[in-house]
A tleap script that builds the chain and sets N, CA, C and O, in Angstrom:
source leaprc.protein.ff14SB
mol = sequence {
  NMET ALA ILE LEU ALA ILE CYS CYS SER LEU
  LEU VAL GLY TYR SER SER HIE ARG VAL VAL
  GLY LEU LEU LEU THR VAL LEU PRO PHE VAL
  VAL ALA THR ALA PHE PHE LEU ILE ALA ASP
  ILE ASP SER PRO ARG ARG GLY VAL ILE ARG
  VAL LEU PRO GLN ASN LEU ILE ASN LEU SER
  GLN SER LEU HIE CASN
}
set mol.1.N position { 43.529 -41.342 9.807 }
set mol.1.CA position { 44.502 -40.318 9.508 }
set mol.1.C position { 44.566 -40.092 8.004 }
set mol.1.O position { 44.735 -38.961 7.549 }
set mol.2.N position { 44.429 -41.169 7.231 }
set mol.2.CA position { 44.457 -41.022 5.774 }
set mol.2.C position { 43.248 -40.225 5.297 }
set mol.2.O position { 43.362 -39.407 4.385 }
set mol.3.N position { 42.093 -40.463 5.911 }
set mol.3.CA position { 40.894 -39.717 5.532 }
set mol.3.C position { 41.063 -38.239 5.851 }
set mol.3.O position { 40.634 -37.383 5.077 }
set mol.4.N position { 41.683 -37.934 6.980 }
set mol.4.CA position { 41.930 -36.539 7.325 }
set mol.4.C position { 42.895 -35.884 6.346 }
set mol.4.O position { 42.723 -34.719 5.986 }
set mol.5.N position { 43.907 -36.627 5.916 }
set mol.5.CA position { 44.854 -36.080 4.939 }
set mol.5.C position { 44.163 -35.814 3.606 }
set mol.5.O position { 44.415 -34.792 2.967 }
set mol.6.N position { 43.305 -36.718 3.191 }
set mol.6.CA position { 42.568 -36.520 1.941 }
set mol.6.C position { 41.627 -35.320 2.063 }
set mol.6.O position { 41.506 -34.520 1.136 }
set mol.7.N position { 40.964 -35.205 3.213 }
set mol.7.CA position { 40.064 -34.078 3.441 }
set mol.7.C position { 40.815 -32.745 3.394 }
set mol.7.O position { 40.339 -31.784 2.790 }
set mol.8.N position { 41.969 -32.689 4.020 }
set mol.8.CA position { 42.771 -31.460 3.993 }
set mol.8.C position { 43.216 -31.133 2.573 }
set mol.8.O position { 43.187 -29.973 2.163 }
set mol.9.N position { 43.625 -32.143 1.829 }
set mol.9.CA position { 44.055 -31.915 0.447 }
set mol.9.C position { 42.895 -31.405 -0.399 }
set mol.9.O position { 43.075 -30.505 -1.220 }
set mol.10.N position { 41.716 -31.969 -0.207 }
set mol.10.CA position { 40.548 -31.497 -0.949 }
set mol.10.C position { 40.194 -30.058 -0.581 }
set mol.10.O position { 39.841 -29.262 -1.452 }
set mol.11.N position { 40.288 -29.724 0.703 }
set mol.11.CA position { 39.985 -28.357 1.120 }
set mol.11.C position { 40.970 -27.359 0.544 }
set mol.11.O position { 40.573 -26.279 0.108 }
set mol.12.N position { 42.243 -27.705 0.536 }
set mol.12.CA position { 43.251 -26.802 -0.010 }
set mol.12.C position { 43.059 -26.648 -1.523 }
set mol.12.O position { 43.163 -25.543 -2.055 }
set mol.13.N position { 42.780 -27.758 -2.212 }
set mol.13.CA position { 42.535 -27.685 -3.647 }
set mol.13.C position { 41.274 -26.914 -3.975 }
set mol.13.O position { 41.246 -26.151 -4.941 }
set mol.14.N position { 40.235 -27.104 -3.186 }
set mol.14.CA position { 38.978 -26.391 -3.401 }
set mol.14.C position { 39.151 -24.902 -3.166 }
set mol.14.O position { 38.597 -24.089 -3.906 }
set mol.15.N position { 39.911 -24.538 -2.146 }
set mol.15.CA position { 40.073 -23.121 -1.823 }
set mol.15.C position { 40.942 -22.393 -2.837 }
set mol.15.O position { 40.897 -21.166 -2.919 }
set mol.16.N position { 41.732 -23.130 -3.607 }
set mol.16.CA position { 42.553 -22.449 -4.606 }
set mol.16.C position { 41.705 -21.944 -5.767 }
set mol.16.O position { 42.132 -21.051 -6.498 }
set mol.17.N position { 40.500 -22.505 -5.949 }
set mol.17.CA position { 39.615 -22.078 -7.026 }
set mol.17.C position { 38.370 -21.360 -6.519 }
set mol.17.O position { 37.675 -20.715 -7.304 }
set mol.18.N position { 38.078 -21.455 -5.250 }
set mol.18.CA position { 36.860 -20.881 -4.681 }
set mol.18.C position { 37.209 -19.901 -3.564 }
set mol.18.O position { 38.350 -19.462 -3.422 }
set mol.19.N position { 36.215 -19.586 -2.801 }
set mol.19.CA position { 36.367 -18.651 -1.681 }
set mol.19.C position { 37.221 -19.301 -0.594 }
set mol.19.O position { 37.041 -20.475 -0.274 }
set mol.20.N position { 38.145 -18.534 -0.034 }
set mol.20.CA position { 39.066 -19.038 0.979 }
set mol.20.C position { 38.385 -19.159 2.338 }
set mol.20.O position { 38.933 -19.804 3.232 }
set mol.21.N position { 37.227 -18.568 2.522 }
set mol.21.CA position { 36.528 -18.594 3.807 }
set mol.21.C position { 36.228 -19.994 4.298 }
set mol.21.O position { 36.313 -20.268 5.495 }
set mol.22.N position { 35.876 -20.886 3.380 }
set mol.22.CA position { 35.602 -22.268 3.777 }
set mol.22.C position { 36.845 -22.922 4.349 }
set mol.22.O position { 36.768 -23.623 5.359 }
set mol.23.N position { 37.975 -22.705 3.726 }
set mol.23.CA position { 39.225 -23.287 4.215 }
set mol.23.C position { 39.581 -22.751 5.589 }
set mol.23.O position { 40.034 -23.505 6.451 }
set mol.24.N position { 39.383 -21.473 5.801 }
set mol.24.CA position { 39.756 -20.871 7.076 }
set mol.24.C position { 38.849 -21.306 8.219 }
set mol.24.O position { 39.227 -21.164 9.382 }
set mol.25.N position { 37.668 -21.832 7.921 }
set mol.25.CA position { 36.786 -22.280 8.998 }
set mol.25.C position { 36.841 -23.782 9.218 }
set mol.25.O position { 36.675 -24.231 10.352 }
set mol.26.N position { 37.066 -24.575 8.181 }
set mol.26.CA position { 37.012 -26.021 8.302 }
set mol.26.C position { 38.390 -26.629 8.556 }
set mol.26.O position { 38.516 -27.550 9.363 }
set mol.27.N position { 39.399 -26.138 7.893 }
set mol.27.CA position { 40.735 -26.730 7.996 }
set mol.27.C position { 41.281 -26.763 9.421 }
set mol.27.O position { 41.872 -27.778 9.790 }
set mol.28.N position { 41.128 -25.731 10.246 }
set mol.28.CA position { 41.617 -25.840 11.632 }
set mol.28.C position { 40.950 -26.966 12.429 }
set mol.28.O position { 41.599 -27.602 13.259 }
set mol.29.N position { 39.673 -27.214 12.184 }
set mol.29.CA position { 39.002 -28.315 12.870 }
set mol.29.C position { 39.530 -29.664 12.411 }
set mol.29.O position { 39.655 -30.585 13.218 }
set mol.30.N position { 39.839 -29.793 11.141 }
set mol.30.CA position { 40.380 -31.044 10.622 }
set mol.30.C position { 41.773 -31.290 11.190 }
set mol.30.O position { 42.104 -32.415 11.565 }
set mol.31.N position { 42.583 -30.247 11.254 }
set mol.31.CA position { 43.938 -30.377 11.811 }
set mol.31.C position { 43.865 -30.673 13.312 }
set mol.31.O position { 44.654 -31.467 13.824 }
set mol.32.N position { 42.932 -30.044 14.012 }
set mol.32.CA position { 42.765 -30.324 15.441 }
set mol.32.C position { 42.333 -31.764 15.674 }
set mol.32.O position { 42.764 -32.394 16.639 }
set mol.33.N position { 41.480 -32.289 14.793 }
set mol.33.CA position { 41.079 -33.692 14.902 }
set mol.33.C position { 42.270 -34.610 14.702 }
set mol.33.O position { 42.397 -35.621 15.394 }
set mol.34.N position { 43.143 -34.273 13.768 }
set mol.34.CA position { 44.345 -35.082 13.532 }
set mol.34.C position { 45.250 -35.071 14.761 }
set mol.34.O position { 45.755 -36.118 15.166 }
set mol.35.N position { 45.458 -33.907 15.351 }
set mol.35.CA position { 46.283 -33.825 16.556 }
set mol.35.C position { 45.644 -34.589 17.709 }
set mol.35.O position { 46.346 -35.238 18.484 }
set mol.36.N position { 44.315 -34.517 17.830 }
set mol.36.CA position { 43.610 -35.258 18.878 }
set mol.36.C position { 43.821 -36.758 18.717 }
set mol.36.O position { 44.080 -37.454 19.699 }
set mol.37.N position { 43.714 -37.262 17.490 }
set mol.37.CA position { 43.894 -38.698 17.267 }
set mol.37.C position { 45.327 -39.133 17.551 }
set mol.37.O position { 45.543 -40.215 18.097 }
set mol.38.N position { 46.302 -38.313 17.192 }
set mol.38.CA position { 47.701 -38.634 17.468 }
set mol.38.C position { 47.945 -38.657 18.980 }
set mol.38.O position { 48.615 -39.558 19.485 }
set mol.39.N position { 47.410 -37.679 19.697 }
set mol.39.CA position { 47.568 -37.645 21.153 }
set mol.39.C position { 46.826 -38.794 21.819 }
set mol.39.O position { 47.268 -39.310 22.845 }
set mol.40.N position { 45.704 -39.196 21.241 }
set mol.40.CA position { 44.918 -40.282 21.810 }
set mol.40.C position { 45.630 -41.622 21.667 }
set mol.40.O position { 45.507 -42.480 22.542 }
set mol.41.N position { 46.351 -41.811 20.610 }
set mol.41.CA position { 47.111 -43.046 20.423 }
set mol.41.C position { 48.199 -43.162 21.488 }
set mol.41.O position { 48.570 -44.272 21.871 }
set mol.42.N position { 48.712 -42.036 21.966 }
set mol.42.CA position { 49.790 -42.037 22.949 }
set mol.42.C position { 49.309 -42.505 24.317 }
set mol.42.O position { 50.117 -42.983 25.114 }
set mol.43.N position { 48.018 -42.381 24.613 }
set mol.43.CA position { 47.495 -42.827 25.907 }
set mol.43.C position { 46.466 -43.926 25.681 }
set mol.43.O position { 45.268 -43.647 25.616 }
set mol.44.N position { 46.915 -45.164 25.563 }
set mol.44.CA position { 46.006 -46.239 25.172 }
set mol.44.C position { 44.976 -46.626 26.234 }
set mol.44.O position { 43.916 -47.137 25.874 }
set mol.45.N position { 45.234 -46.409 27.507 }
set mol.45.CA position { 44.288 -46.839 28.544 }
set mol.45.C position { 43.224 -45.801 28.828 }
set mol.45.O position { 42.109 -46.152 29.212 }
set mol.46.N position { 43.545 -44.526 28.647 }
set mol.46.CA position { 42.598 -43.473 28.998 }
set mol.46.C position { 42.000 -42.780 27.790 }
set mol.46.O position { 41.209 -41.853 27.960 }
set mol.47.N position { 42.337 -43.180 26.597 }
set mol.47.CA position { 41.897 -42.477 25.410 }
set mol.47.C position { 40.546 -42.918 24.889 }
set mol.47.O position { 39.895 -43.795 25.457 }
set mol.48.N position { 40.144 -42.303 23.812 }
set mol.48.CA position { 38.888 -42.627 23.153 }
set mol.48.C position { 39.044 -43.919 22.359 }
set mol.48.O position { 38.134 -44.748 22.334 }
set mol.49.N position { 40.195 -44.092 21.711 }
set mol.49.CA position { 40.479 -45.299 20.948 }
set mol.49.C position { 41.081 -46.319 21.908 }
set mol.49.O position { 42.142 -46.091 22.489 }
set mol.50.N position { 40.400 -47.431 22.064 }
set mol.50.CA position { 40.888 -48.473 22.978 }
set mol.50.C position { 41.123 -49.749 22.191 }
set mol.50.O position { 40.253 -50.214 21.454 }
set mol.51.N position { 42.306 -50.302 22.358 }
set mol.51.CA position { 42.689 -51.516 21.650 }
set mol.51.C position { 43.053 -52.567 22.687 }
set mol.51.O position { 43.837 -52.304 23.599 }
set mol.52.N position { 42.495 -53.734 22.547 }
set mol.52.CA position { 42.797 -54.830 23.454 }
set mol.52.C position { 44.133 -55.453 23.045 }
set mol.52.O position { 44.269 -55.908 21.909 }
set mol.53.N position { 45.116 -55.483 23.940 }
set mol.53.CA position { 46.426 -56.049 23.587 }
set mol.53.C position { 46.389 -57.583 23.593 }
set mol.53.O position { 46.940 -58.221 24.490 }
set mol.54.N position { 45.747 -58.151 22.602 }
set mol.54.CA position { 45.532 -59.595 22.561 }
set mol.54.C position { 46.845 -60.371 22.504 }
set mol.54.O position { 46.961 -61.426 23.127 }
set mol.55.N position { 47.834 -59.869 21.769 }
set mol.55.CA position { 49.114 -60.587 21.699 }
set mol.55.C position { 49.826 -60.622 23.047 }
set mol.55.O position { 50.469 -61.620 23.375 }
set mol.56.N position { 49.724 -59.556 23.833 }
set mol.56.CA position { 50.354 -59.562 25.152 }
set mol.56.C position { 49.582 -60.459 26.126 }
set mol.56.O position { 50.186 -61.095 26.989 }
set mol.57.N position { 48.274 -60.512 25.996 }
set mol.57.CA position { 47.484 -61.415 26.832 }
set mol.57.C position { 47.829 -62.868 26.538 }
set mol.57.O position { 47.979 -63.676 27.455 }
set mol.58.N position { 47.957 -63.200 25.248 }
set mol.58.CA position { 48.327 -64.557 24.865 }
set mol.58.C position { 49.719 -64.921 25.377 }
set mol.58.O position { 49.938 -66.044 25.830 }
set mol.59.N position { 50.646 -63.992 25.307 }
set mol.59.CA position { 52.005 -64.234 25.809 }
set mol.59.C position { 51.991 -64.454 27.303 }
set mol.59.O position { 52.661 -65.359 27.800 }
set mol.60.N position { 51.242 -63.647 28.027 }
set mol.60.CA position { 51.149 -63.805 29.479 }
set mol.60.C position { 50.558 -65.161 29.856 }
set mol.60.O position { 51.023 -65.802 30.799 }
set mol.61.N position { 49.545 -65.594 29.129 }
set mol.61.CA position { 48.925 -66.895 29.412 }
set mol.61.C position { 49.861 -68.042 29.074 }
set mol.61.O position { 49.873 -69.061 29.765 }
set mol.62.N position { 50.639 -67.883 28.023 }
set mol.62.CA position { 51.570 -68.964 27.653 }
set mol.62.C position { 52.731 -69.056 28.636 }
set mol.62.O position { 53.289 -70.138 28.818 }
set mol.63.N position { 53.106 -67.962 29.270 }
set mol.63.CA position { 54.194 -67.987 30.254 }
set mol.63.C position { 53.738 -68.610 31.563 }
set mol.63.O position { 54.541 -69.226 32.264 }
set mol.64.N position { 52.481 -68.463 31.900 }
set mol.64.CA position { 51.970 -69.042 33.149 }
set mol.64.C position { 51.717 -70.531 33.041 }
set mol.64.O position { 51.655 -71.215 34.063 }
set mol.65.N position { 51.570 -71.051 31.842 }
set mol.65.CA position { 51.287 -72.492 31.678 }
set mol.65.C position { 52.527 -73.309 31.655 }
set mol.65.O position { 52.459 -74.532 31.524 }
savepdb mol mol.pdb
quit
């Protein structure tokens, strides 16, 4: 997310001195990627980003022992 924010800031800064066409074609894709990543975090089992809940597994094992 930080890389996307930096990329957006660079695009906005670049477009203030150059042609705005680049900003109008690239910036929507960068913003869409940010929204995709935020939505993907909300669905941890079915998303692209998968994180193993190691702390919950350890807790479950300690409760059974």
